[in-house]
N, CA, C and O of each residue as an XYZ file, in Angstrom:
364
protein
N       9.686    -23.704      1.533
C      10.102    -23.639      2.913
C       9.986    -25.033      3.505
O       8.896    -25.604      3.534
N      11.081    -25.581      3.971
C      11.065    -26.899      4.576
C      10.591    -26.799      6.018
O      11.012    -25.910      6.760
N       9.721    -27.708      6.406
C       9.188    -27.689      7.768
C      10.214    -28.290      8.712
O      10.794    -29.341      8.441
N      10.425    -27.600      9.831
C      11.350    -28.093     10.838
C      10.618    -28.677     12.030
O      11.164    -29.531     12.729
N       9.389    -28.233     12.277
C       8.617    -28.718     13.412
C       7.138    -28.555     13.095
O       6.748    -27.723     12.276
N       6.335    -29.357     13.753
C       4.892    -29.284     13.594
C       4.315    -28.776     14.899
O       4.664    -29.264     15.973
N       3.420    -27.785     14.804
C       2.802    -27.191     15.984
C       1.294    -27.285     15.814
O       0.760    -26.997     14.743
N       0.618    -27.686     16.872
C      -0.836    -27.740     16.868
C      -1.342    -26.741     17.890
O      -0.849    -26.692     19.017
N      -2.323    -25.947     17.499
C      -2.897    -24.987     18.428
C      -4.360    -24.766     18.104
O      -4.825    -25.107     17.017
N      -5.084    -24.190     19.058
C      -6.505    -23.907     18.867
C      -6.666    -22.468     18.437
O      -5.942    -21.575     18.877
N      -7.650    -22.268     17.555
C      -7.940    -20.927     17.059
C      -9.445    -20.818     16.868
O     -10.095    -21.792     16.490
N      -9.990    -19.666     17.122
C     -11.418    -19.429     16.940
C     -11.790    -19.692     15.481
O     -11.058    -19.298     14.573
N     -12.920    -20.354     15.255
C     -13.325    -20.737     13.906
C     -13.496    -19.527     12.985
O     -13.132    -19.588     11.811
N     -14.050    -18.426     13.511
C     -14.249    -17.244     12.665
C     -12.919    -16.599     12.299
O     -12.766    -16.061     11.202
N     -11.957    -16.652     13.217
C     -10.628    -16.103     12.927
C      -9.927    -16.942     11.862
O      -9.279    -16.398     10.967
N     -10.053    -18.256     11.956
C      -9.463    -19.138     10.951
C     -10.112    -18.912      9.590
O      -9.424    -18.885      8.570
N     -11.425    -18.751      9.573
C     -12.117    -18.505      8.306
C     -11.648    -17.199      7.675
O     -11.451    -17.132      6.462
N     -11.466    -16.158      8.493
C     -10.979    -14.880      7.981
C      -9.559    -15.024      7.434
O      -9.229    -14.454      6.395
N      -8.721    -15.788      8.139
C      -7.348    -16.009      7.676
C      -7.339    -16.781      6.360
O      -6.582    -16.439      5.452
N      -8.164    -17.807      6.245
C      -8.236    -18.580      5.002
C      -8.687    -17.705      3.839
O      -8.169    -17.823      2.729
N      -9.654    -16.829      4.097
C     -10.131    -15.927      3.055
C      -9.021    -14.989      2.603
O      -8.846    -14.756      1.407
N      -8.269    -14.450      3.566
C      -7.177    -13.524      3.258
C      -6.083    -14.205      2.433
O      -5.634    -13.657      1.427
N      -5.658    -15.390      2.852
C      -4.565    -16.049      2.130
C      -5.019    -16.530      0.751
O      -4.214    -16.593     -0.178
N      -6.304    -16.868      0.613
C      -6.815    -17.254     -0.707
C      -6.736    -16.076     -1.667
O      -6.349    -16.232     -2.825
N      -7.110    -14.877     -1.170
C      -7.037    -13.682     -2.019
C      -5.599    -13.348     -2.389
O      -5.334    -12.852     -3.484
N      -4.675    -13.619     -1.480
C      -3.268    -13.291     -1.716
C      -2.513    -14.404     -2.435
O      -1.355    -14.226     -2.813
N      -3.159    -15.547     -2.626
C      -2.487    -16.661     -3.296
C      -1.441    -17.317     -2.421
O      -0.409    -17.772     -2.915
N      -1.699    -17.370     -1.121
C      -0.748    -17.946     -0.179
C      -1.407    -19.118      0.539
O      -2.463    -19.595      0.122
N      -0.781    -19.580      1.621
C      -1.345    -20.671      2.419
C      -1.475    -20.220      3.861
O      -0.820    -19.270      4.291
N      -2.334    -20.917      4.608
C      -2.510    -20.610      6.029
C      -1.195    -20.829      6.760
O      -0.813    -20.017      7.603
N      -0.508    -21.905      6.451
C       0.763    -22.206      7.104
C       1.783    -21.087      6.882
O       2.437    -20.642      7.825
N       1.912    -20.642      5.648
C       2.875    -19.575      5.335
C       2.497    -18.279      6.051
O       3.372    -17.554      6.526
N       1.194    -17.987      6.131
C       0.753    -16.767      6.805
C       1.077    -16.821      8.291
O       1.516    -15.826      8.868
N       0.862    -17.977      8.914
C       1.158    -18.114     10.346
C       2.649    -17.999     10.594
O       3.067    -17.348     11.551
N       3.458    -18.622      9.746
C       4.916    -18.517      9.894
C       5.349    -17.061      9.766
O       6.185    -16.600     10.544
N       4.798    -16.331      8.802
C       5.139    -14.914      8.632
C       4.744    -14.099      9.858
O       5.502    -13.239     10.307
N       3.555    -14.368     10.402
C       3.115    -13.642     11.594
C       4.031    -13.912     12.785
O       4.412    -12.989     13.506
N       4.381    -15.175     12.985
C       5.271    -15.514     14.102
C       6.641    -14.894     13.888
O       7.212    -14.305     14.805
N       7.170    -15.028     12.668
C       8.498    -14.479     12.374
C       8.532    -12.963     12.596
O       9.496    -12.440     13.155
N       7.492    -12.263     12.164
C       7.491    -10.810     12.300
C       7.376    -10.365     13.751
O       7.749     -9.241     14.088
N       6.861    -11.241     14.612
C       6.736    -10.887     16.026
C       7.876    -11.409     16.879
O       7.993    -11.025     18.043
N       8.718    -12.271     16.334
C       9.810    -12.857     17.105
C      11.155    -12.242     16.728
O      11.957    -11.915     17.602
N      11.400    -12.085     15.437
C      12.686    -11.558     14.989
C      12.770    -10.063     15.250
O      11.762     -9.360     15.174
N      13.968     -9.571     15.559
C      14.116     -8.128     15.759
C      13.812     -7.374     14.474
O      14.144     -7.820     13.375
N      13.187     -6.246     14.634
C      12.844     -5.427     13.465
C      14.035     -4.581     13.042
O      14.799     -4.109     13.885
N      14.194     -4.389     11.735
C      15.298     -3.529     11.275
C      15.040     -2.080     11.685
O      13.908     -1.677     11.949
N      16.117     -1.321     11.727
C      15.974      0.094     12.065
C      15.035      0.768     11.082
O      15.046      0.474      9.887
N      14.234      1.661     11.596
C      13.299      2.388     10.733
C      14.092      3.311      9.813
O      14.985      4.040     10.246
N      13.746      3.258      8.560
C      14.416      4.114      7.583
C      13.560      5.340      7.322
O      12.331      5.275      7.359
N      14.207      6.431      7.062
C      13.469      7.630      6.693
C      12.854      7.440      5.324
O      13.470      6.827      4.452
N      11.646      7.957      5.115
C      11.065      7.858      3.773
C      11.946      8.580      2.767
O      12.422      9.684      3.029
N      12.155      7.971      1.646
C      12.981      8.586      0.609
C      12.158      9.574     -0.189
O      11.019      9.299     -0.564
N      12.731     10.688     -0.435
C      12.084     11.691     -1.278
C      12.388     11.371     -2.729
O      13.447     10.837     -3.058
N      11.459     11.699     -3.572
C      11.700     11.517     -4.991
C      12.352     12.768     -5.556
O      12.342     13.826     -4.928
N      12.918     12.634     -6.745
C      13.617     13.769     -7.337
C      13.012     14.102     -8.685
O      12.139     13.387     -9.178
N      13.463     15.160     -9.265
C      13.002     15.561    -10.583
C      11.597     16.143    -10.526
O      11.256     16.884     -9.604
N      10.791     15.799    -11.515
C       9.462     16.392    -11.602
C       8.474     15.795    -10.595
O       7.341     16.267    -10.504
N       8.878     14.763     -9.833
C       7.988     14.112     -8.885
C       8.336     14.440     -7.430
O       8.093     13.620     -6.543
N       8.891     15.603     -7.174
C       9.331     15.931     -5.819
C       8.190     16.071     -4.831
O       8.426     16.009     -3.624
N       6.964     16.257     -5.293
C       5.831     16.382     -4.382
C       5.266     15.021     -3.966
O       4.338     14.965     -3.160
N       5.805     13.938     -4.498
C       5.310     12.606     -4.198
C       6.297     11.861     -3.315
O       7.499     12.125     -3.350
N       5.775     10.916     -2.513
C       6.636     10.043     -1.725
C       6.703      8.687     -2.420
O       5.727      8.234     -3.017
N       7.840      8.061     -2.337
C       7.994      6.733     -2.915
C       7.248      5.725     -2.048
O       7.195      5.898     -0.830
N       6.661      4.664     -2.642
C       5.952      3.666     -1.835
C       6.935      2.874     -0.981
O       8.093      2.685     -1.354
N       6.444      2.409      0.187
C       7.302      1.548      0.992
C       7.209      0.124      0.439
O       6.432     -0.136     -0.480
N       7.988     -0.783      0.991
C       8.083     -2.134      0.454
C       6.736     -2.853      0.512
O       6.368     -3.527     -0.450
N       5.995     -2.728      1.607
C       4.698     -3.416      1.717
C       3.714     -2.919      0.664
O       2.989     -3.721      0.074
N       3.676     -1.615      0.419
C       2.782     -1.066     -0.602
C       3.179     -1.573     -1.988
O       2.319     -1.911     -2.801
N       4.472     -1.622     -2.249
C       4.958     -2.088     -3.541
C       4.620     -3.561     -3.760
O       4.192     -3.947     -4.847
N       4.814     -4.390     -2.715
C       4.502     -5.815     -2.843
C       3.009     -6.039     -3.050
O       2.615     -6.889     -3.849
N       2.176     -5.286     -2.337
C       0.730     -5.418     -2.491
C       0.309     -5.045     -3.918
O      -0.518     -5.730     -4.520
N       0.864     -3.981     -4.445
C       0.559     -3.568     -5.813
C       1.005     -4.633     -6.811
O       0.276     -4.963     -7.746
N       2.208     -5.166     -6.605
C       2.752     -6.168     -7.516
C       1.907     -7.443     -7.518
O       1.646     -8.019     -8.574
N       1.476     -7.886     -6.314
C       0.626     -9.083     -6.237
C      -0.689     -8.871     -6.980
O      -1.154     -9.751     -7.704
N      -1.284     -7.686     -6.789
C      -2.547     -7.390     -7.462
C      -2.401     -7.394     -8.972
O      -3.246     -7.940     -9.683
N      -1.331     -6.788     -9.461
C      -1.101     -6.763    -10.908
C      -0.802     -8.153    -11.447
O      -1.263     -8.510    -12.531
N      -0.035     -8.939    -10.702
C       0.291    -10.294    -11.150
C      -0.970    -11.139    -11.273
O      -1.109    -11.923    -12.212
N      -1.906    -10.977    -10.306
C      -3.154    -11.733    -10.377
C      -3.967    -11.343    -11.601
O      -4.576    -12.196    -12.246
N      -3.976    -10.052    -11.921
C      -4.751     -9.591    -13.073
C      -4.155    -10.067    -14.383
O      -4.891    -10.366    -15.324
N      -2.828    -10.143    -14.460
C      -2.155    -10.514    -15.702
C      -1.957    -12.010    -15.846
O      -1.500    -12.474    -16.891
N      -2.295    -12.777    -14.808
C      -2.103    -14.220    -14.853
C      -2.989    -14.799    -15.961
O      -4.187    -14.521    -15.996
N      -2.416    -15.599    -16.865
C      -3.221    -16.140    -17.955
C      -4.333    -17.044    -17.426
O      -4.126    -17.840    -16.510
N      -5.492    -16.905    -18.014
C      -6.634    -17.730    -17.634
C      -6.876    -18.745    -18.743
O      -6.632    -18.466    -19.917
N      -7.362    -19.936    -18.356
C      -7.639    -20.929    -19.401
C      -8.748    -20.431    -20.322
O      -9.704    -19.792    -19.883
N      -8.598    -20.735    -21.589
C      -9.587    -20.298    -22.581
C     -10.883    -21.077    -22.390
O     -10.857    -22.266    -22.071
N     -12.007    -20.411    -22.583
C     -13.308    -21.053    -22.471
C     -13.532    -21.949    -23.687
O     -13.164    -21.601    -24.808
N     -14.138    -23.101    -23.445
C     -14.407    -24.019    -24.547
C     -15.642    -23.543    -25.295
O     -16.638    -23.140    -24.694
N     -15.556    -23.597    -26.613
C     -16.679    -23.176    -27.451
C     -17.600    -24.370    -27.704
O     -17.148    -25.499    -27.894
N     -18.874    -24.094    -27.701
C     -19.839    -25.137    -28.036
C     -19.993    -25.194    -29.552
O     -20.138    -24.168    -30.217
N     -19.959    -26.371    -30.066
C     -20.142    -26.549    -31.514
C     -21.586    -26.950    -31.746
O     -22.100    -27.885    -31.133
N     -22.202    -26.248    -32.610
C     -23.611    -26.514    -32.819
C     -23.988    -26.867    -34.151
O     -25.166    -27.109    -34.415
């Protein structure tokens, strides 16, 4: 995302710390989180869609909405992300 303008504002230290903790867990940045918050409160919201029913043998279940699906996907991606191998001590 290319920056178009720089904005400076004051925020309570505990609120900033909570935001930093949240974006660290999500693998994002404070800047991106603030842009998302502003965008979601400024842009018009799309029309609410009716929840889709599932078909076949899963008719008693509801399909996840987009936010639930993205949260699940982020969690799985973090778990499957390759970790550097630990170095072995030679003795």
